[in-house]
N, C-alpha and C positions, 0 to 999 in steps of 0.2 A: 557893165551893163546890167540892170537888175532884171531877174528873171520874173515875167509877168504870166507865166503859164497858168499859175493857180489864182490869178488875180479875181476872176468872176466867183469862184468857190470861196475865197476868203472875204469877199464883200457881203456874200450871202449870209455867211456865218456871223459876221459882225451885226448885220441887221436883225438875225434871228436873235442873237443874245440880247440886242438893245431892246427890241421890242417884248421879247418874253420876259426880260429882266423888269421892264416897266410894268408888265402886268403882275409879276410876283410882288414887285414893291407897292403897287396900288391896293392889291387885294390881301396879300398875306404879310409881307414883310413890314411894310410901312415905315414910319419913322424917317431916320436919316438916309438909310440905304435906298428906300424905295424913292425917296425925294430927289436924290442924285441921279439914279438911273432913269426915272421918268421925267426929269425936269424938261419942261419945253414942249412935251408931247400932249399933255392935257391941260386945260385951263384949271387954275386954282380956284376952289370953292370953299368958302368958309360956312360951315355949319352952325346954326343958332346954339348958344350955349344951353345946355339942359338946366332947368331949373331944380335945385336940390329937393327931394321929396320930404314932406312933413315927417317928422319923427313920430313913430308909432310907439304907443306904450308897450313895454315888455310884458309877455305872458307870464301870468302867475302858474308856474308848473306845480306849485303846492296844491293847487285845487284841482286834484284828480283822485278819484276813488280807487283804492287799491284792496278794500275788503268789503265794504258794505254793498248792497244791492241799493238801487235808488230809493226804494220805500224805506230801506233801513236807515239810509242817510237823511231822509227828511224827518223821520221819526226822532232820530238823534237831534237834529238840529231844533225840532220843536220842544223837545224835553229839556236840553240844555239852556235854550232861551228862557225857560220858565225858572230855572235854578239861577241864571245870571241874566236878567231881563235888561234890555235897553231902557235907560232913563235920562234924567237932565244932566246927569254926571258923564254920559259918555255911552258908547255902543254896547250892545249885549253880545251874547255867546254867537249867535247866528252871523252878525256882522264881523265878529273877530276870527271866524273860521275855525271855531272850536270843533265842530263835527268832523273837519277834515284832519285835525290833530288826532281825534280819537281814531278815526279810521286808519290813518297811518301807523298808530301805535299797535293796534289789533292785527294789523297785517304783518307786523315785525315779530323779532325775537320775545319781545316782551308780552306780546298777545297770545303766545303758545306757552308761557311760563318756562322758556328755554334753559333757564338758569336755575330752576327750583326743583326740588325733588318732589316727583309726582306719583310715587309708588304707595300702595297701601301697605297696612291697614289705615284708614282714615278715621282718627278718634275724635270725638267732640271736646273742644277745648274748654278750659275754665273760662269764667266772665272776663277775666282780666288778660286772657290769652287770644281768644278768637279761634276759628276753627281752622284746622289744617286744609289747604286747598286741594279739593279732588276733582276739580273742573278746570280747564284752561280759561283764560280771561276771555278770550274771542267767542268761546262757547257760551259762557255765562252771559256776555253782552247780547249775544244773539237771542238767547232765550229771555232775557230782560226786556227786550224790545218787544218780544212777541207777548209778554205778559202785560206790557203797557196796552198793547192793543187789545188784548182779552179783557182787561178790567174796564177799558173804555167801552167796548161793545156790551159788556154785561150790565154797566152802570148807566150808560147813556144811548145804547143801540147805535153808536156812530164810531168811526175811525177817531183815533186820537187827534189825528191832522185836522179834522172838521170841528173840533170842539173850541169854545171859547177859552180864554186865558184861565177864567176862574174854574171851569171845568176841568180843564187840563191840571191845574194845581191840585183838585180834590183826587183825580187818579193818581198823581205821584204821591200824595199824602197816603193814600191807600196801599200803595206799593211800599212807602217807607215803613208803614206800621204793620205790613202783612207777613208776619212770620208763618202764617198759614199758606202763603204763596210759594209752593214748592218748585224749584228750578233745577231739577235733577241733581239732587244732594245739596243745594244752596237754597236760599230763601230770598224773598223780596228786598228785605232789609239790607242784606249783603250786595245785592245788585245796586240798589239805591245808593248806597255809600261809595261804591266803585263809580258809578255814574256822576255823583257829586265830586269826587276826588278828581276825576277825569276832566270834568268841566272846568275846574279851577286851574288845573295844570294847563289846559289848553288856552286859557285866558292870560295866564302870566308865563308861559314857556317861551324861549327863544323862538322868533318866527321862523327859523330854519326848519322847525319841526312841524309846520303847518297851521298853528294857532297864532293868537296874538298878532293879527294882521296889521302891518304898518306900524307895529309896536305900541298900538293905541292903548292895550292894557297896561304897558308900562307908563305910557304918558299920563293916564289917569291918576297913577300912583306917584308921579315924579321919579319914577326908578330909572336909573342911568343905564341899565342892561349891562352889556359885556364891555366896559371900557378897558383899554389897554393899560391905562395908569391914571392915578390920582394925585400924582406928585405935585401938580400946579395947585392944587387946592387943598391938600391934606392939612395944612397948617391955618386954614381959615376957620373962624369961629362961626360965621354965618352959615345958613344953608345955601348951597350953591346948585342952582337949578341947570341941569345938563340935558343935552339932546340925547336921547338913549341911543345905543349903538347894539347891533346884532353881531352874532358869530360871523355872519356873512360880510360884514363890513371889513373884517381883518383878513378875508381870503387872499388879498392881493399884497399884504404886509409882509 
């Protein structure tokens, strides 16, 4: 004959486990376990399916300043746009993000001449040699931007940013020819050459470095960029136009 001495206690324990298990299954556990424990205790409800959210364009993290102030950045944008202006053939330096490329280069090792000997004496070189650098590139660029503003104020009593295109061109021409424009051991023409070289590098460098946005600089030249291989076309005699590829395109390979 079975012993029912503990029957009320066992029944209460079962009910406790059953209902507490249902609560855990519905709130925390879910899935198969929660469905089995709680079956028959609560009515089944069906939630409406969520509509997928529209894909958002990815942020361009290259467009962030690392060295320039906002004014220096705008001056660089304006000056580089006059060196490489937008025309019927394609975008100019501003649209291509050249100022971001320059900013990132100046913020890095190249901007501080990290791999160059920078100890004196600093002697003037021959005409075929150029001068030995005695000022770091990021310092020269900062002084050069201030020289652009000074020339603009002297010549037109306006900020370079407020000038028309023809007036901006005149300021840059004065800088290019201004050997009397002293920039702490350097000159206006030295800075102008750096600015020009920087601009062209920003137009045609890999977009990974901040310029040549969307590879538009390459597309204007039908340049293929950083292709993994030319094996399929190397024997073809005719010109083969290819969609350019950036170094970033090969990160997952």
